[in-house]
All heavy atoms as TSV, in Angstrom:
chain	resi	resn	atom	element	x	y	z
A	1	MET	N	N	-37.181	31.783	20.477
A	1	MET	CA	C	-36.814	31.651	19.075
A	1	MET	C	C	-35.503	31.150	18.839
A	1	MET	O	O	-34.547	31.485	19.537
A	1	MET	CB	C	-37.012	33.024	18.262
A	1	MET	CG	C	-36.796	32.953	16.789
A	1	MET	SD	S	-37.063	34.588	16.161
A	1	MET	CE	C	-37.251	34.233	14.422
A	2	VAL	N	N	-35.256	30.296	17.872
A	2	VAL	CA	C	-33.933	29.590	17.567
A	2	VAL	C	C	-32.996	30.667	16.997
A	2	VAL	O	O	-33.355	31.429	16.023
A	2	VAL	CB	C	-34.097	28.377	16.708
A	2	VAL	CG1	C	-32.754	27.839	16.366
A	2	VAL	CG2	C	-34.953	27.403	17.325
A	3	ASP	N	N	-31.843	30.817	17.550
A	3	ASP	CA	C	-30.746	31.631	16.973
A	3	ASP	C	C	-30.017	30.938	15.923
A	3	ASP	O	O	-28.986	30.398	16.249
A	3	ASP	CB	C	-29.920	32.278	18.146
A	3	ASP	CG	C	-29.072	33.309	17.617
A	3	ASP	OD1	O	-29.045	33.694	16.460
A	3	ASP	OD2	O	-28.327	33.903	18.543
A	4	TYR	N	N	-30.450	31.077	14.687
A	4	TYR	CA	C	-29.781	30.402	13.561
A	4	TYR	C	C	-28.368	30.983	13.248
A	4	TYR	O	O	-27.498	30.262	12.870
A	4	TYR	CB	C	-30.599	30.391	12.323
A	4	TYR	CG	C	-31.816	29.548	12.343
A	4	TYR	CD1	C	-33.204	29.933	12.608
A	4	TYR	CD2	C	-31.763	28.048	12.291
A	4	TYR	CE1	C	-34.220	29.196	12.785
A	4	TYR	CE2	C	-32.794	27.171	12.525
A	4	TYR	CZ	C	-34.069	27.841	12.650
A	4	TYR	OH	O	-35.133	27.030	12.830
A	5	LYS	N	N	-28.303	32.288	13.405
A	5	LYS	CA	C	-27.038	32.979	13.076
A	5	LYS	C	C	-25.959	32.366	14.137
A	5	LYS	O	O	-24.853	32.056	13.690
A	5	LYS	CB	C	-27.189	34.343	13.396
A	5	LYS	CG	C	-25.893	35.226	12.905
A	5	LYS	CD	C	-26.139	36.689	13.041
A	5	LYS	CE	C	-24.943	37.428	12.650
A	5	LYS	NZ	N	-25.151	38.863	12.628
A	6	LYS	N	N	-26.168	32.322	15.338
A	6	LYS	CA	C	-25.405	31.622	16.349
A	6	LYS	C	C	-25.040	30.279	16.042
A	6	LYS	O	O	-23.924	29.832	16.153
A	6	LYS	CB	C	-25.966	31.782	17.755
A	6	LYS	CG	C	-25.010	31.329	18.898
A	6	LYS	CD	C	-25.756	31.414	20.181
A	6	LYS	CE	C	-24.923	30.767	21.323
A	6	LYS	NZ	N	-25.605	30.809	22.633
A	7	MET	N	N	-26.070	29.435	15.678
A	7	MET	CA	C	-25.848	28.017	15.352
A	7	MET	C	C	-24.910	28.001	14.058
A	7	MET	O	O	-24.101	27.041	13.958
A	7	MET	CB	C	-27.120	27.338	14.927
A	7	MET	CG	C	-27.928	27.121	16.207
A	7	MET	SD	S	-29.715	26.578	15.858
A	7	MET	CE	C	-29.439	25.229	14.797
A	8	TYR	N	N	-25.171	28.872	13.075
A	8	TYR	CA	C	-24.275	28.855	11.834
A	8	TYR	C	C	-22.859	29.086	12.166
A	8	TYR	O	O	-21.909	28.416	11.724
A	8	TYR	CB	C	-24.848	29.824	10.915
A	8	TYR	CG	C	-23.919	30.016	9.694
A	8	TYR	CD1	C	-23.980	29.125	8.616
A	8	TYR	CD2	C	-23.016	31.164	9.614
A	8	TYR	CE1	C	-23.160	29.308	7.629
A	8	TYR	CE2	C	-22.156	31.261	8.582
A	8	TYR	CZ	C	-22.215	30.357	7.612
A	8	TYR	OH	O	-21.352	30.520	6.479
A	9	PHE	N	N	-22.611	30.149	12.970
A	9	PHE	CA	C	-21.217	30.539	13.294
A	9	PHE	C	C	-20.530	29.392	14.214
A	9	PHE	O	O	-19.328	29.227	13.994
A	9	PHE	CB	C	-21.190	31.865	14.005
A	9	PHE	CG	C	-21.418	32.980	13.034
A	9	PHE	CD1	C	-22.490	33.846	13.263
A	9	PHE	CD2	C	-20.478	33.190	11.990
A	9	PHE	CE1	C	-22.529	34.922	12.429
A	9	PHE	CE2	C	-20.717	34.264	11.138
A	9	PHE	CZ	C	-21.735	35.159	11.393
A	10	ALA	N	N	-21.273	28.771	14.980
A	10	ALA	CA	C	-20.732	27.667	15.858
A	10	ALA	C	C	-20.310	26.499	14.929
A	10	ALA	O	O	-19.225	26.004	15.021
A	10	ALA	CB	C	-21.702	27.188	16.901
A	11	LEU	N	N	-21.262	26.148	13.919
A	11	LEU	CA	C	-20.837	25.167	12.905
A	11	LEU	C	C	-19.689	25.534	12.079
A	11	LEU	O	O	-18.747	24.761	11.861
A	11	LEU	CB	C	-22.137	24.855	12.065
A	11	LEU	CG	C	-21.896	23.792	10.949
A	11	LEU	CD1	C	-21.510	22.443	11.559
A	11	LEU	CD2	C	-23.119	23.710	10.154
A	12	PHE	N	N	-19.677	26.763	11.602
A	12	PHE	CA	C	-18.631	27.301	10.714
A	12	PHE	C	C	-17.333	27.185	11.455
A	12	PHE	O	O	-16.355	26.784	10.885
A	12	PHE	CB	C	-18.982	28.669	10.289
A	12	PHE	CG	C	-17.868	29.321	9.480
A	12	PHE	CD1	C	-17.758	29.117	8.109
A	12	PHE	CD2	C	-16.898	30.170	10.055
A	12	PHE	CE1	C	-16.813	29.568	7.214
A	12	PHE	CE2	C	-15.831	30.697	9.317
A	12	PHE	CZ	C	-15.832	30.439	7.937
A	13	ASN	N	N	-17.232	27.572	12.823
A	13	ASN	CA	C	-16.064	27.575	13.555
A	13	ASN	C	C	-15.552	26.148	13.770
A	13	ASN	O	O	-14.365	25.875	13.636
A	13	ASN	CB	C	-16.183	28.261	14.830
A	13	ASN	CG	C	-16.316	29.748	14.674
A	13	ASN	OD1	O	-15.862	30.312	13.662
A	13	ASN	ND2	N	-16.990	30.363	15.619
A	14	ALA	N	N	-16.504	25.205	13.965
A	14	ALA	CA	C	-16.041	23.904	14.223
A	14	ALA	C	C	-15.506	23.191	12.891
A	14	ALA	O	O	-14.552	22.442	12.880
A	14	ALA	CB	C	-17.217	23.137	14.670
A	15	VAL	N	N	-16.188	23.475	11.774
A	15	VAL	CA	C	-15.660	22.922	10.473
A	15	VAL	C	C	-14.296	23.514	10.158
A	15	VAL	O	O	-13.507	22.903	9.711
A	15	VAL	CB	C	-16.748	23.218	9.325
A	15	VAL	CG1	C	-16.152	22.974	8.061
A	15	VAL	CG2	C	-18.039	22.422	9.598
A	16	THR	N	N	-14.104	24.831	10.472
A	16	THR	CA	C	-12.824	25.420	10.145
A	16	THR	C	C	-11.759	24.860	10.959
A	16	THR	O	O	-10.677	24.624	10.473
A	16	THR	CB	C	-12.947	26.966	10.362
A	16	THR	OG1	O	-14.018	27.520	9.557
A	16	THR	CG2	C	-11.664	27.704	10.041
A	17	THR	N	N	-11.985	24.604	12.310
A	17	THR	CA	C	-11.115	24.013	13.049
A	17	THR	C	C	-10.754	22.527	12.636
A	17	THR	O	O	-9.456	22.207	12.652
A	17	THR	CB	C	-11.645	23.893	14.587
A	17	THR	OG1	O	-11.925	25.227	15.067
A	17	THR	CG2	C	-10.650	23.249	15.543
A	18	ALA	N	N	-11.728	21.836	12.246
A	18	ALA	CA	C	-11.455	20.454	11.635
A	18	ALA	C	C	-10.589	20.471	10.486
A	18	ALA	O	O	-9.670	19.652	10.355
A	18	ALA	CB	C	-12.804	19.771	11.405
A	19	ILE	N	N	-10.882	21.477	9.557
A	19	ILE	CA	C	-10.122	21.475	8.343
A	19	ILE	C	C	-8.698	21.911	8.545
A	19	ILE	O	O	-7.662	21.409	8.106
A	19	ILE	CB	C	-10.771	22.538	7.335
A	19	ILE	CG1	C	-12.007	21.936	6.818
A	19	ILE	CG2	C	-9.765	22.901	6.260
A	19	ILE	CD1	C	-12.846	23.001	6.080
A	20	ASN	N	N	-8.486	22.837	9.577
A	20	ASN	CA	C	-7.158	23.225	9.990
A	20	ASN	C	C	-6.308	22.085	10.545
A	20	ASN	O	O	-5.199	21.892	10.279
A	20	ASN	CB	C	-7.228	24.455	10.916
A	20	ASN	CG	C	-7.539	25.814	10.159
A	20	ASN	OD1	O	-7.347	25.828	8.973
A	20	ASN	ND2	N	-8.025	26.589	10.912
A	21	GLN	N	N	-7.019	21.251	11.392
A	21	GLN	CA	C	-6.305	20.133	11.959
A	21	GLN	C	C	-5.911	19.155	10.966
A	21	GLN	O	O	-4.730	18.592	11.007
A	21	GLN	CB	C	-7.249	19.488	12.978
A	21	GLN	CG	C	-7.407	20.344	14.330
A	21	GLN	CD	C	-8.449	19.802	15.288
A	21	GLN	OE1	O	-9.213	18.886	14.903
A	21	GLN	NE2	N	-8.311	20.201	16.577
A	22	LEU	N	N	-6.814	18.891	9.969
A	22	LEU	CA	C	-6.611	17.984	8.997
A	22	LEU	C	C	-5.381	18.461	8.025
A	22	LEU	O	O	-4.384	17.750	7.698
A	22	LEU	CB	C	-7.685	17.739	8.084
A	22	LEU	CG	C	-8.857	16.971	8.723
A	22	LEU	CD1	C	-10.130	16.954	7.756
A	22	LEU	CD2	C	-8.453	15.395	8.923
A	23	GLN	N	N	-5.324	19.746	7.804
A	23	GLN	CA	C	-4.250	20.283	6.939
A	23	GLN	C	C	-3.001	20.204	7.721
A	23	GLN	O	O	-1.916	19.869	7.122
A	23	GLN	CB	C	-4.560	21.712	6.577
A	23	GLN	CG	C	-5.720	21.819	5.524
A	23	GLN	CD	C	-6.039	23.261	5.293
A	23	GLN	OE1	O	-5.962	24.156	6.092
A	23	GLN	NE2	N	-6.674	23.475	4.019
A	24	ASP	N	N	-2.957	20.383	8.934
A	24	ASP	CA	C	-1.741	20.398	9.866
A	24	ASP	C	C	-1.219	18.901	9.824
A	24	ASP	O	O	-0.030	18.658	9.820
A	24	ASP	CB	C	-2.002	20.903	11.321
A	24	ASP	CG	C	-2.217	22.495	11.311
A	24	ASP	OD1	O	-1.897	23.095	10.390
A	24	ASP	OD2	O	-2.797	22.859	12.275
A	25	ALA	N	N	-2.174	18.074	9.986
A	25	ALA	CA	C	-1.740	16.648	9.974
A	25	ALA	C	C	-1.083	16.234	8.694
A	25	ALA	O	O	-0.240	15.432	8.713
A	25	ALA	CB	C	-2.946	15.716	10.296
A	26	GLN	N	N	-1.633	16.649	7.497
A	26	GLN	CA	C	-1.176	16.370	6.310
A	26	GLN	C	C	0.257	16.939	6.064
A	26	GLN	O	O	1.126	16.286	5.598
A	26	GLN	CB	C	-2.083	16.849	5.123
A	26	GLN	CG	C	-1.572	16.573	3.853
A	26	GLN	CD	C	-2.536	17.042	2.738
A	26	GLN	OE1	O	-3.430	17.796	2.950
A	26	GLN	NE2	N	-2.178	16.822	1.399
A	27	ARG	N	N	0.521	18.205	6.538
A	27	ARG	CA	C	1.686	18.878	6.404
A	27	ARG	C	C	2.769	18.149	7.146
A	27	ARG	O	O	3.849	17.940	6.760
A	27	ARG	CB	C	1.531	20.275	6.833
A	27	ARG	CG	C	1.024	21.182	5.868
A	27	ARG	CD	C	1.168	22.681	6.281
A	27	ARG	NE	N	-0.068	23.463	5.650
A	27	ARG	CZ	C	-1.011	23.767	6.300
A	27	ARG	NH1	N	-1.224	23.503	7.519
A	27	ARG	NH2	N	-1.948	24.539	5.669
A	28	LYS	N	N	2.410	17.726	8.438
A	28	LYS	CA	C	3.275	16.932	9.310
A	28	LYS	C	C	3.672	15.681	8.634
A	28	LYS	O	O	4.941	15.236	8.582
A	28	LYS	CB	C	2.663	16.697	10.672
A	28	LYS	CG	C	3.676	15.948	11.674
A	28	LYS	CD	C	2.927	15.769	13.013
A	28	LYS	CE	C	3.797	14.921	13.945
A	28	LYS	NZ	N	3.145	14.694	15.187
A	29	GLY	N	N	2.686	14.918	8.109
A	29	GLY	CA	C	3.044	13.690	7.456
A	29	GLY	C	C	3.995	13.965	6.203
A	29	GLY	O	O	4.888	13.101	6.074
A	30	GLU	N	N	3.638	14.786	5.415
A	30	GLU	CA	C	4.521	15.125	4.305
A	30	GLU	C	C	5.872	15.482	4.683
A	30	GLU	O	O	6.884	14.994	4.073
A	30	GLU	CB	C	3.922	16.230	3.442
A	30	GLU	CG	C	2.647	15.783	2.788
A	30	GLU	CD	C	1.850	16.899	2.098
A	30	GLU	OE1	O	2.198	18.146	2.272
A	30	GLU	OE2	O	0.826	16.690	1.273
A	31	SER	N	N	6.013	16.258	5.715
A	31	SER	CA	C	7.398	16.674	6.187
A	31	SER	C	C	8.238	15.511	6.631
A	31	SER	O	O	9.355	15.323	6.382
A	31	SER	CB	C	7.243	17.655	7.328
A	31	SER	OG	O	6.699	18.895	6.772
A	32	GLU	N	N	7.512	14.636	7.401
A	32	GLU	CA	C	8.215	13.378	7.938
A	32	GLU	C	C	8.566	12.487	6.843
A	32	GLU	O	O	9.689	11.939	6.719
A	32	GLU	CB	C	7.303	12.697	8.962
A	32	GLU	CG	C	7.099	13.393	10.153
A	32	GLU	CD	C	6.191	12.605	11.200
A	32	GLU	OE1	O	5.624	11.449	10.814
A	32	GLU	OE2	O	5.743	13.107	12.211
A	33	TYR	N	N	7.808	12.442	5.728
A	33	TYR	CA	C	8.086	11.538	4.638
A	33	TYR	C	C	9.270	12.114	3.793
A	33	TYR	O	O	10.164	11.461	3.507
A	33	TYR	CB	C	6.886	11.511	3.705
A	33	TYR	CG	C	7.196	10.691	2.442
A	33	TYR	CD1	C	7.181	9.318	2.487
A	33	TYR	CD2	C	7.502	11.256	1.273
A	33	TYR	CE1	C	7.496	8.568	1.410
A	33	TYR	CE2	C	7.700	10.542	0.084
A	33	TYR	CZ	C	7.717	9.206	0.178
A	33	TYR	OH	O	7.967	8.399	-0.897
A	34	ILE	N	N	9.318	13.539	3.713
A	34	ILE	CA	C	10.362	14.119	2.885
A	34	ILE	C	C	11.699	13.984	3.662
A	34	ILE	O	O	12.761	13.904	3.154
A	34	ILE	CB	C	9.968	15.663	2.606
A	34	ILE	CG1	C	8.905	15.731	1.555
A	34	ILE	CG2	C	11.238	16.401	2.100
A	34	ILE	CD1	C	8.357	17.033	1.374
A	35	GLU	N	N	11.718	14.186	5.004
A	35	GLU	CA	C	12.849	14.146	5.794
A	35	GLU	C	C	13.426	12.635	5.948
A	35	GLU	O	O	14.505	12.543	6.463
A	35	GLU	CB	C	12.659	14.771	7.155
A	35	GLU	CG	C	12.387	16.251	6.950
A	35	GLU	CD	C	11.921	16.937	8.291
A	35	GLU	OE1	O	11.844	16.284	9.272
A	35	GLU	OE2	O	11.639	18.099	8.344
A	36	ALA	N	N	12.617	11.639	5.593
A	36	ALA	CA	C	12.982	10.227	5.840
A	36	ALA	C	C	14.273	10.000	5.010
A	36	ALA	O	O	14.342	10.507	3.883
A	36	ALA	CB	C	11.956	9.315	5.538
A	37	GLN	N	N	15.242	9.242	5.559
A	37	GLN	CA	C	16.491	8.952	4.735
A	37	GLN	C	C	16.248	7.654	3.913
A	37	GLN	O	O	17.040	7.648	2.864
A	37	GLN	CB	C	17.471	8.580	5.792
A	37	GLN	CG	C	17.910	9.752	6.658
A	37	GLN	CD	C	18.451	10.923	5.929
A	37	GLN	OE1	O	19.160	10.818	5.146
A	37	GLN	NE2	N	18.107	12.169	6.342
A	38	ASP	N	N	15.382	6.865	4.109
A	38	ASP	CA	C	15.316	5.614	3.348
A	38	ASP	C	C	14.139	5.800	2.332
A	38	ASP	O	O	13.148	4.849	2.360
A	38	ASP	CB	C	15.109	4.417	4.305
A	38	ASP	CG	C	13.899	4.581	5.082
A	38	ASP	OD1	O	13.443	5.621	5.406
A	38	ASP	OD2	O	13.495	3.496	5.629
A	39	ILE	N	N	14.128	6.649	1.514
A	39	ILE	CA	C	13.025	6.856	0.533
A	39	ILE	C	C	13.373	6.041	-0.606
A	39	ILE	O	O	14.443	6.188	-1.302
A	39	ILE	CB	C	12.945	8.335	0.141
A	39	ILE	CG1	C	12.438	9.190	1.375
A	39	ILE	CG2	C	11.951	8.438	-1.000
A	39	ILE	CD1	C	12.439	10.625	1.020
A	40	SER	N	N	12.342	5.170	-1.035
A	40	SER	CA	C	12.420	4.423	-2.201
A	40	SER	C	C	11.047	4.650	-2.974
A	40	SER	O	O	10.057	4.326	-2.398
A	40	SER	CB	C	12.771	2.898	-1.954
A	40	SER	OG	O	11.691	2.443	-1.294
A	41	LEU	N	N	11.119	5.053	-4.202
A	41	LEU	CA	C	9.978	5.292	-4.861
A	41	LEU	C	C	9.833	4.249	-5.948
A	41	LEU	O	O	10.781	3.823	-6.709
A	41	LEU	CB	C	10.137	6.700	-5.643
A	41	LEU	CG	C	10.207	7.926	-4.766
A	41	LEU	CD1	C	10.413	9.163	-5.563
A	41	LEU	CD2	C	9.156	8.050	-3.845
A	42	THR	N	N	8.531	3.847	-6.209
A	42	THR	CA	C	8.169	2.886	-7.112
A	42	THR	C	C	7.062	3.463	-8.023
A	42	THR	O	O	6.024	3.934	-7.525
A	42	THR	CB	C	7.633	1.533	-6.588
A	42	THR	OG1	O	8.666	1.091	-5.608
A	42	THR	CG2	C	7.272	0.556	-7.469
A	43	ILE	N	N	7.330	3.534	-9.260
A	43	ILE	CA	C	6.281	3.998	-10.239
A	43	ILE	C	C	5.296	2.861	-10.586
A	43	ILE	O	O	5.738	1.803	-11.136
A	43	ILE	CB	C	6.915	4.572	-11.601
A	43	ILE	CG1	C	7.862	5.716	-11.165
A	43	ILE	CG2	C	5.836	4.912	-12.551
A	43	ILE	CD1	C	8.682	6.261	-12.332
A	44	LEU	N	N	4.066	3.119	-10.280
A	44	LEU	CA	C	2.983	2.130	-10.500
A	44	LEU	C	C	2.350	2.436	-11.717
A	44	LEU	O	O	2.039	3.681	-12.123
A	44	LEU	CB	C	2.014	2.054	-9.327
A	44	LEU	CG	C	2.643	1.702	-8.088
A	44	LEU	CD1	C	1.660	1.808	-6.932
A	44	LEU	CD2	C	3.297	0.261	-7.989
A	45	PRO	N	N	1.801	1.479	-12.557
A	45	PRO	CA	C	1.162	1.782	-13.785
A	45	PRO	C	C	-0.274	2.386	-13.455
A	45	PRO	O	O	-0.923	2.046	-12.338
A	45	PRO	CB	C	0.967	0.436	-14.462
A	45	PRO	CG	C	1.173	-0.548	-13.444
A	45	PRO	CD	C	2.050	0.046	-12.307
A	46	THR	N	N	-0.700	3.324	-14.254
A	46	THR	CA	C	-2.058	3.737	-14.095
A	46	THR	C	C	-3.123	2.919	-14.522
A	46	THR	O	O	-2.767	1.962	-15.372
A	46	THR	CB	C	-2.228	5.195	-14.664
A	46	THR	OG1	O	-1.952	5.028	-16.090
A	46	THR	CG2	C	-1.179	6.173	-14.102
A	47	SER	N	N	-4.341	3.008	-14.270
A	47	SER	CA	C	-5.374	2.203	-14.791
A	47	SER	C	C	-5.496	2.300	-16.273
A	47	SER	O	O	-5.809	1.382	-16.929
A	47	SER	CB	C	-6.749	2.519	-14.033
A	47	SER	OG	O	-7.150	3.755	-14.372
A	48	THR	N	N	-5.248	3.516	-16.861
A	48	THR	CA	C	-5.317	3.578	-18.350
A	48	THR	C	C	-4.117	2.837	-18.950
A	48	THR	O	O	-4.306	2.396	-20.059
A	48	THR	CB	C	-5.327	5.113	-18.756
A	48	THR	OG1	O	-4.184	5.693	-18.183
A	48	THR	CG2	C	-6.550	5.826	-18.314
A	49	ASP	N	N	-2.970	2.844	-18.278
A	49	ASP	CA	C	-1.886	2.044	-18.901
A	49	ASP	C	C	-2.171	0.629	-18.981
A	49	ASP	O	O	-1.958	-0.110	-19.920
A	49	ASP	CB	C	-0.652	2.296	-18.067
A	49	ASP	CG	C	-0.014	3.655	-18.125
A	49	ASP	OD1	O	-0.286	4.374	-19.099
A	49	ASP	OD2	O	0.787	3.999	-17.302
A	50	ASP	N	N	-2.916	0.088	-17.840
A	50	ASP	CA	C	-3.312	-1.396	-17.736
A	50	ASP	C	C	-4.353	-1.649	-18.930
A	50	ASP	O	O	-4.185	-2.703	-19.522
A	50	ASP	CB	C	-3.815	-1.698	-16.476
A	50	ASP	CG	C	-2.809	-1.696	-15.375
A	50	ASP	OD1	O	-1.527	-1.774	-15.728
A	50	ASP	OD2	O	-3.211	-1.495	-14.213
A	51	GLU	N	N	-5.266	-0.731	-19.021
A	51	GLU	CA	C	-6.339	-0.938	-20.077
A	51	GLU	C	C	-5.777	-0.960	-21.475
A	51	GLU	O	O	-6.166	-1.828	-22.298
A	51	GLU	CB	C	-7.316	0.058	-19.873
A	51	GLU	CG	C	-8.239	-0.056	-18.589
A	51	GLU	CD	C	-9.065	1.260	-18.474
A	51	GLU	OE1	O	-9.161	1.988	-19.348
A	51	GLU	OE2	O	-9.815	1.165	-17.463
A	52	THR	N	N	-4.825	-0.102	-21.818
A	52	THR	CA	C	-4.307	-0.141	-23.283
A	52	THR	C	C	-3.431	-1.221	-23.467
A	52	THR	O	O	-3.401	-1.733	-24.696
A	52	THR	CB	C	-3.466	1.247	-23.400
A	52	THR	OG1	O	-2.526	1.279	-22.522
A	52	THR	CG2	C	-4.368	2.443	-23.298
A	53	LYS	N	N	-2.866	-2.011	-22.517
A	53	LYS	CA	C	-2.078	-3.049	-22.705
A	53	LYS	C	C	-2.920	-4.318	-22.943
A	53	LYS	O	O	-2.547	-5.239	-23.637
A	53	LYS	CB	C	-1.171	-3.312	-21.565
A	53	LYS	CG	C	0.069	-2.226	-21.472
A	53	LYS	CD	C	0.916	-2.473	-20.298
A	53	LYS	CE	C	1.902	-1.358	-20.180
A	53	LYS	NZ	N	2.760	-1.471	-18.953
A	54	THR	N	N	-4.025	-4.291	-22.255
A	54	THR	CA	C	-4.874	-5.602	-22.326
A	54	THR	C	C	-6.015	-5.434	-23.228
A	54	THR	O	O	-6.554	-6.505	-23.488
A	54	THR	CB	C	-5.333	-5.878	-20.863
A	54	THR	OG1	O	-6.150	-4.826	-20.413
A	54	THR	CG2	C	-4.184	-6.103	-19.846
A	55	THR	N	N	-6.343	-4.256	-23.638
A	55	THR	CA	C	-7.549	-4.072	-24.585
A	55	THR	C	C	-7.111	-4.348	-25.986
A	55	THR	O	O	-6.268	-3.594	-26.455
A	55	THR	CB	C	-8.163	-2.774	-24.308
A	55	THR	OG1	O	-8.417	-2.597	-22.957
A	55	THR	CG2	C	-9.427	-2.596	-25.184
A	56	LYS	N	N	-7.749	-5.128	-26.665
A	56	LYS	CA	C	-7.515	-5.364	-28.094
A	56	LYS	C	C	-8.461	-4.446	-28.795
A	56	LYS	O	O	-9.570	-4.409	-28.564
A	56	LYS	CB	C	-7.704	-6.845	-28.542
A	56	LYS	CG	C	-6.709	-7.778	-27.778
A	56	LYS	CD	C	-6.798	-9.213	-28.192
A	56	LYS	CE	C	-5.898	-10.110	-27.660
A	56	LYS	NZ	N	-6.188	-11.524	-28.112
A	57	LYS	N	N	-7.869	-3.936	-29.959
A	57	LYS	CA	C	-8.721	-3.083	-30.839
A	57	LYS	C	C	-9.536	-4.017	-31.742
A	57	LYS	O	O	-9.096	-5.011	-32.282
A	57	LYS	CB	C	-7.812	-2.177	-31.633
A	57	LYS	CG	C	-7.149	-1.187	-30.792
A	57	LYS	CD	C	-6.412	-0.158	-31.618
A	57	LYS	CE	C	-5.644	0.861	-30.817
A	57	LYS	NZ	N	-4.846	1.783	-31.600
A	58	PRO	N	N	-10.786	-3.647	-31.951
A	58	PRO	CA	C	-11.545	-4.513	-32.784
A	58	PRO	C	C	-11.035	-4.425	-34.261
A	58	PRO	O	O	-10.659	-3.403	-34.707
A	58	PRO	CB	C	-13.064	-3.938	-32.630
A	58	PRO	CG	C	-12.811	-2.646	-32.100
A	58	PRO	CD	C	-11.550	-2.592	-31.360
A	59	GLN	N	N	-11.057	-5.581	-34.828
A	59	GLN	CA	C	-10.616	-5.525	-36.278
A	59	GLN	C	C	-11.804	-5.331	-37.245
A	59	GLN	O	O	-12.902	-5.704	-37.001
A	59	GLN	CB	C	-10.011	-6.935	-36.625
A	59	GLN	CG	C	-8.661	-7.123	-35.841
A	59	GLN	CD	C	-8.058	-8.355	-36.257
A	59	GLN	OE1	O	-8.379	-9.027	-37.224
A	59	GLN	NE2	N	-6.964	-8.678	-35.598
A	60	ALA	N	N	-11.425	-4.472	-38.271
A	60	ALA	CA	C	-12.460	-4.215	-39.351
A	60	ALA	C	C	-12.845	-5.421	-40.111
A	60	ALA	O	O	-12.141	-6.236	-40.427
A	60	ALA	CB	C	-11.939	-3.048	-40.213
A	61	THR	N	N	-14.181	-5.518	-40.252
A	61	THR	CA	C	-14.687	-6.601	-41.075
A	61	THR	C	C	-15.347	-6.127	-42.241
A	61	THR	O	O	-15.846	-4.975	-42.320
A	61	THR	CB	C	-15.799	-7.344	-40.239
A	61	THR	OG1	O	-16.854	-6.416	-39.906
A	61	THR	CG2	C	-15.287	-8.041	-38.956
A	62	GLU	N	N	-15.252	-6.843	-43.426
A	62	GLU	CA	C	-15.726	-6.384	-44.644
A	62	GLU	C	C	-17.040	-7.119	-45.070
A	62	GLU	O	O	-17.288	-8.165	-44.714
A	62	GLU	CB	C	-14.585	-6.367	-45.709
A	62	GLU	CG	C	-13.481	-5.445	-45.341
A	62	GLU	CD	C	-12.382	-5.635	-46.506
A	62	GLU	OE1	O	-12.669	-6.107	-47.604
A	62	GLU	OE2	O	-11.312	-5.284	-46.181
């Protein structure tokens, strides 16, 4: 008989390990970015900013 409980725990442990590794990598990358001396930030327009500038409102017709 297949031991589903054992399979579930093995999968759970593998997923948990993968999540922890991804979180550690993210923290490391963020730390390196924050500690960098040559930080230059550029504010980019959001898609809603672009749409409001280019979208014309329909004019009322009588």
